[in-house]
C-alpha positions in Angstrom: 17.8 20.1 -63.2 17.4 16.9 -65.1 13.8 15.6 -65.6 12.6 12.4 -67.3 10.8 12.9 -70.7 7.1 13.0 -71.0 5.3 10.0 -72.6 4.6 10.2 -76.4 0.9 10.5 -77.6 -0.6 7.5 -79.3 -0.8 7.7 -83.1 -4.3 7.7 -84.7 -5.5 5.7 -87.7 -6.1 7.8 -91.0 -7.8 6.9 -94.2 -5.8 6.7 -97.3 -8.8 7.8 -99.5 -8.8 11.4 -98.3 -5.4 12.9 -99.1 -6.1 16.4 -97.8 -7.5 15.0 -94.5 -4.4 12.8 -94.3 -2.1 15.8 -94.7 -3.9 17.8 -92.1 -3.9 14.9 -89.6 -0.2 14.3 -90.3 0.6 18.0 -89.6 -1.4 17.9 -86.4 0.3 14.8 -85.3 3.8 16.3 -85.9 2.8 19.3 -83.9 1.6 17.2 -81.0 4.8 15.2 -81.1 7.0 18.3 -81.0 5.0 19.7 -78.1 5.1 16.5 -76.1 8.9 16.3 -76.3 9.1 12.7 -77.5 12.5 11.2 -77.6 14.2 7.9 -78.2 14.3 7.3 -74.4 10.5 6.7 -74.5 9.5 3.6 -76.4 5.8 2.8 -77.3 4.6 -0.7 -76.6 1.5 -2.7 -77.4 0.3 -2.0 -73.8 0.8 1.8 -73.9 3.9 4.0 -73.4 6.9 3.5 -71.1 9.2 6.1 -69.7 12.9 5.0 -69.1 15.2 7.2 -66.9 19.0 7.0 -67.3 21.9 8.1 -65.1 24.1 10.8 -66.8 27.5 12.1 -66.0 27.2 15.6 -64.7 30.2 17.8 -65.1 28.9 20.2 -62.5 29.6 17.6 -59.8 32.9 18.3 -58.1 34.6 15.6 -56.0 37.8 15.6 -53.9 40.7 15.0 -56.3 43.4 14.1 -53.7 43.6 12.3 -50.4 46.2 12.5 -47.6 49.0 9.9 -47.3 48.7 7.0 -44.8 51.0 5.0 -42.6 51.0 1.3 -41.9 49.5 0.5 -38.5 48.2 4.1 -37.9 44.5 5.0 -38.0 43.5 6.6 -41.3 40.4 8.9 -41.6 39.5 11.1 -44.6 36.2 12.1 -46.1 35.4 12.9 -49.8 33.8 16.3 -50.4 31.2 16.8 -53.1 29.7 20.0 -54.5 27.5 20.9 -57.4 24.9 18.2 -57.0 21.8 17.5 -54.9 22.1 15.6 -51.6 22.0 12.8 -50.5 25.0 11.4 -52.3 25.9 7.7 -52.8 29.6 6.6 -52.9 30.9 3.4 -54.4 34.2 2.0 -55.6 34.2 2.0 -59.4 37.6 0.4 -60.0 41.0 -0.4 -58.4 41.4 -1.2 -54.7 41.7 0.6 -51.4 44.6 -0.2 -49.1 44.1 -3.4 -47.1 42.3 -2.5 -43.9 40.7 0.7 -45.3 37.0 0.9 -46.3 34.7 3.4 -48.1 31.4 4.4 -46.5 28.7 4.5 -49.2 26.6 7.2 -47.5 29.1 9.6 -45.9 32.1 9.3 -48.3 34.4 8.5 -45.4 37.5 6.5 -46.2 38.8 5.1 -43.0 40.6 2.2 -41.3 44.1 1.0 -40.4 46.2 0.2 -43.4 48.4 -2.9 -43.1 50.3 -2.9 -46.4 52.7 -0.3 -47.9 52.4 0.9 -51.5 50.6 3.4 -53.8 46.9 2.4 -54.1 45.1 3.7 -57.2 41.3 3.5 -57.5 38.2 5.4 -58.7 35.1 6.4 -56.7 31.7 6.9 -58.3 29.5 9.6 -56.7 25.8 9.8 -57.5 23.4 12.4 -56.3 19.6 12.2 -55.7 18.7 13.2 -59.2 20.7 10.5 -60.9 23.7 12.7 -61.8 27.1 11.1 -61.2 30.8 11.6 -61.5 33.7 9.1 -61.4 36.8 10.5 -59.7 40.3 8.8 -59.9 42.2 8.9 -56.5 45.3 7.6 -54.9 46.4 6.8 -51.3 50.1 6.4 -50.6 50.8 4.1 -47.6 54.2 4.4 -46.0 55.8 2.0 -43.5 55.6 3.0 -39.9 58.7 4.8 -38.7 61.0 3.2 -36.1 60.6 5.1 -32.9 63.4 6.0 -30.6 62.4 7.0 -27.0 64.5 6.7 -23.8 67.4 5.2 -25.7 65.3 2.5 -27.3 64.6 1.5 -30.9 61.3 -0.3 -31.5 59.8 -2.2 -34.4 63.3 -2.7 -35.8 62.3 -5.8 -37.9 60.4 -3.4 -40.1 63.1 -0.7 -40.2 65.2 0.2 -43.2 69.0 -0.4 -43.1 69.1 -4.2 -43.0 71.9 -6.0 -44.9 72.0 -9.8 -45.6 74.8 -12.1 -46.3 75.5 -15.8 -46.8 78.3 -17.5 -44.8 79.9 -20.9 -45.1 82.7 -23.1 -43.6 85.5 -23.1 -43.1 86.1 -19.3 -42.9 82.5 -18.1 -42.9 83.3 -15.2 -45.2 80.4 -13.0 -46.2 78.9 -13.4 -49.7 76.1 -11.4 -51.2 73.6 -11.1 -52.9 71.7 -14.4 -52.8 72.3 -16.9 -54.1 76.0 -17.2 -53.5 78.4 -20.0 -52.7 75.5 -22.5 -52.7 73.5 -20.5 -50.1 70.1 -18.9 -50.7 68.7 -16.4 -48.2 66.1 -13.6 -48.1 64.1 -11.3 -45.9 60.5 -10.0 -46.6 59.1 -7.1 -44.5 55.5 -6.2 -43.8 54.2 -9.7 -43.3 50.7 -9.7 -41.9 50.3 -13.4 -41.1 51.8 -14.8 -39.0 52.3 -11.5 -37.2 51.6 -9.8 -33.9 51.8 -6.2 -35.1 50.9 -6.6 -38.8 54.5 -5.8 -39.6 56.5 -9.0 -39.1 59.5 -9.9 -41.2 60.1 -13.3 -42.7 63.7 -14.6 -43.0 64.6 -17.6 -45.1 67.6 -19.9 -45.5 68.2 -22.7 -48.0 70.6 -23.8 -50.7 72.8 -26.7 -51.6 75.9 -26.1 -49.4 75.4 -27.8 -46.0 76.0 -26.1 -42.6 75.9 -22.6 -44.2 74.3 -19.6 -42.6 72.3 -16.4 -43.4 73.3 -13.3 -41.5 71.0 -10.2 -41.3 72.6 -7.1 -39.8 71.6 -3.5 -39.0 73.9 -0.6 -38.1 72.0 1.4 -35.5 74.5 4.0 -34.1 77.9 5.1 -35.4 79.3 4.2 -38.8 76.6 3.5 -41.5 73.8 4.3 -39.0 70.4 3.5 -40.4 68.7 5.5 -37.6 70.2 8.9 -38.1 72.8 8.6 -35.3 76.2 8.5 -37.1 78.1 9.8 -34.1 80.8 11.5 -36.2 82.5 12.9 -33.1 82.7 9.5 -31.5 81.1 10.7 -28.2 78.1 8.4 -28.0 78.9 4.8 -28.5 81.6 4.3 -25.9 79.3 5.8 -23.2 76.7 3.0 -23.5 77.0 0.0 -21.1 73.6 -1.7 -20.7 71.8 -3.4 -23.5 68.5 -5.3 -24.1 67.5 -7.3 -27.2 63.8 -8.1 -27.0 62.0 -9.9 -29.8 59.2 -12.3 -30.7 60.1 -15.2 -33.2 57.9 -17.7 -34.9 58.8 -20.9 -36.9 56.6 -23.6 -38.4 59.3 -26.2 -38.2 62.2 -25.0 -36.1 63.7 -28.5 -35.9 65.0 -27.9 -39.4 67.4 -25.3 -38.0 70.9 -26.0 -36.8 70.6 -22.8 -34.7 69.0 -19.4 -34.6 71.2 -16.5 -33.3 70.6 -13.1 -31.7 73.6 -10.7 -31.3 74.4 -7.3 -29.8 77.6 -5.7 -31.1 79.6 -2.7 -29.9 82.8 -1.4 -31.5 85.2 1.4 -30.4 88.9 2.0 -29.8 89.7 -1.0 -32.0 87.9 -3.3 -29.6 85.0 -5.6 -30.4 82.3 -6.5 -27.9 80.1 -9.2 -29.5 77.4 -10.6 -27.2 76.4 -13.6 -29.3 73.5 -15.8 -28.2 72.8 -19.0 -30.1 69.8 -21.2 -29.6 71.4 -24.5 -30.7 68.4 -26.6 -31.8 70.3 -29.4 -33.5 72.5 -31.3 -31.0 71.0 -30.5 -27.7 68.5 -27.6 -27.5 70.9 -25.5 -25.5 71.9 -21.8 -25.4 75.5 -21.0 -26.4 77.3 -17.7 -25.9 80.2 -16.3 -28.0 83.7 -16.1 -26.6 85.3 -13.0 -28.3 88.9 -14.1 -27.6 88.8 -17.7 -28.8 86.1 -17.0 -31.4 84.1 -20.0 -30.4 80.7 -20.8 -29.0 80.6 -21.8 -25.3 77.7 -24.0 -24.0 75.8 -22.4 -21.1 73.9 -25.5 -19.8 70.6 -23.5 -20.3 67.9 -25.2 -22.2 66.5 -23.6 -25.4 63.2 -25.2 -26.5 61.2 -22.8 -28.7 57.7 -23.8 -29.7 56.6 -24.4 -33.3 53.6 -22.6 -34.7 53.6 -20.0 -31.9 55.2 -16.7 -31.0 58.2 -17.2 -28.8 59.2 -14.2 -26.7 62.9 -13.7 -26.1 64.6 -11.1 -23.9 68.4 -10.9 -23.7 70.2 -8.6 -21.2 74.0 -7.9 -21.3 76.4 -5.3 -20.0 79.8 -3.8 -20.8 81.5 -3.4 -17.4 83.6 -0.4 -16.3 86.8 -2.3 -17.0 85.6 -3.3 -20.5 84.5 -6.9 -20.0 81.5 -8.5 -21.6 78.9 -9.6 -19.1 76.2 -12.0 -20.2 73.5 -11.3 -17.6 70.3 -13.3 -18.5 68.2 -15.0 -21.1 64.4 -15.0 -20.8 62.5 -17.3 -23.1 58.7 -17.5 -22.9 58.6 -16.1 -19.4 61.4 -18.3 -18.0 64.5 -16.3 -16.9 67.9 -18.0 -16.7 70.7 -16.0 -15.1 74.2 -16.4 -16.6 76.5 -13.8 -15.0 79.4 -14.9 -17.3 82.3 -12.6 -18.0 84.5 -12.5 -21.2 87.2 -10.3 -22.6 86.6 -8.3 -25.8 88.3 -9.2 -29.1 90.1 -7.0 -31.6 88.1 -5.0 -34.1 90.4 -2.6 -35.9 88.7 0.4 -37.6 85.2 -0.5 -36.5 83.0 2.1 -34.7 79.4 1.8 -33.7 76.6 -0.4 -32.5 74.8 -3.1 -34.5 72.4 -6.0 -34.0 72.3 -9.3 -35.8 69.8 -12.0 -36.5 71.3 -15.2 -38.0 70.0 -18.6 -39.2 72.2 -21.7 -39.4 71.7 -24.6 -41.8 71.8 -28.2 -40.8 73.5 -31.3 -42.2 71.0 -31.3 -45.1 70.7 -27.5 -45.5 67.0 -28.1 -45.1 65.2 -24.8 -46.1 63.2 -23.1 -43.4 61.8 -19.7 -42.4 61.6 -17.8 -39.2 59.5 -14.6 -38.6 60.5 -11.8 -36.3 58.2 -9.2 -34.8 58.2 -6.4 -32.2 62.0 -6.3 -32.2 63.2 -3.7 -29.7 66.8 -2.7 -28.8 67.4 -0.7 -25.6 70.8 0.9 -24.8 71.9 2.9 -21.8 
């Protein structure tokens, strides 16, 4: 066990006239110094002697060398274990950074909290025991994104899912281009946004550029061809059996008046038919909901007002159906608690070679192509 050194003895004066006595005294002094264990850690001063204690690294201390992985949005709780020292221990962060939302308890060694950002977080913890011995231990916590859950034919948290593709589109043909920038269009999506956010996992979508009236399309294949959710339906037995669909999402914009329109689509493809339930909140030119006519490939005004609120989360729920005779039925739109019933029927359009179910989110640019951002959160798609 480490102990602080004992204080050195005070030196005595000797007379130079007696060489023998001097030698004897010197010999005695040397013996006393050796017996008292003097060292450089004790420094004599004019007021006496001072003992200084230092903290040393103790190789006998053993500290946890690994920690379990974490998931964004899920409670994390791990505790460092220490052996080879004398309790109590003190824990401190020596370097690096813990995941956002996770803290180290200095007395228990618990590392706990709810991480809100993905990534590999490297840091070092310094552990000291009651005798002053210490050890610094490098550690890492890997934080993964929260998985999309599928229960009762429902995908939740889709804005934070993998599998999103993004494209620019422009008049007159609105042919897809990618990656950004392309054809005078700039667009992007950034996942894991904490503010503004309701879940801590919002996604920011942006549109800008120099080409006016151009759009950004964000698309995810859920079931069937190119499925991002593990449901490829290679036997083609699932997709055609689904008839009722709900698109539920929260969206937030700081200046939605810069948008020509924001669009939310549900798409189903099989037997060379395309069922595209397109819903466009037309902000410029009337603040009105339009729906997509698959046969004429044009937007049709509904007469239903669309007035989303800036700097607030707007809650949107869209319900649609594919009827038994393969017509598209637009059932209802609910925005911020107000439900508007449509009950409008349309025929499907042609879609040769397509098979599966997808969802879209789209942003349209105005006459100036003014850049703007919209955040999506808690995006849920239900299919039955």
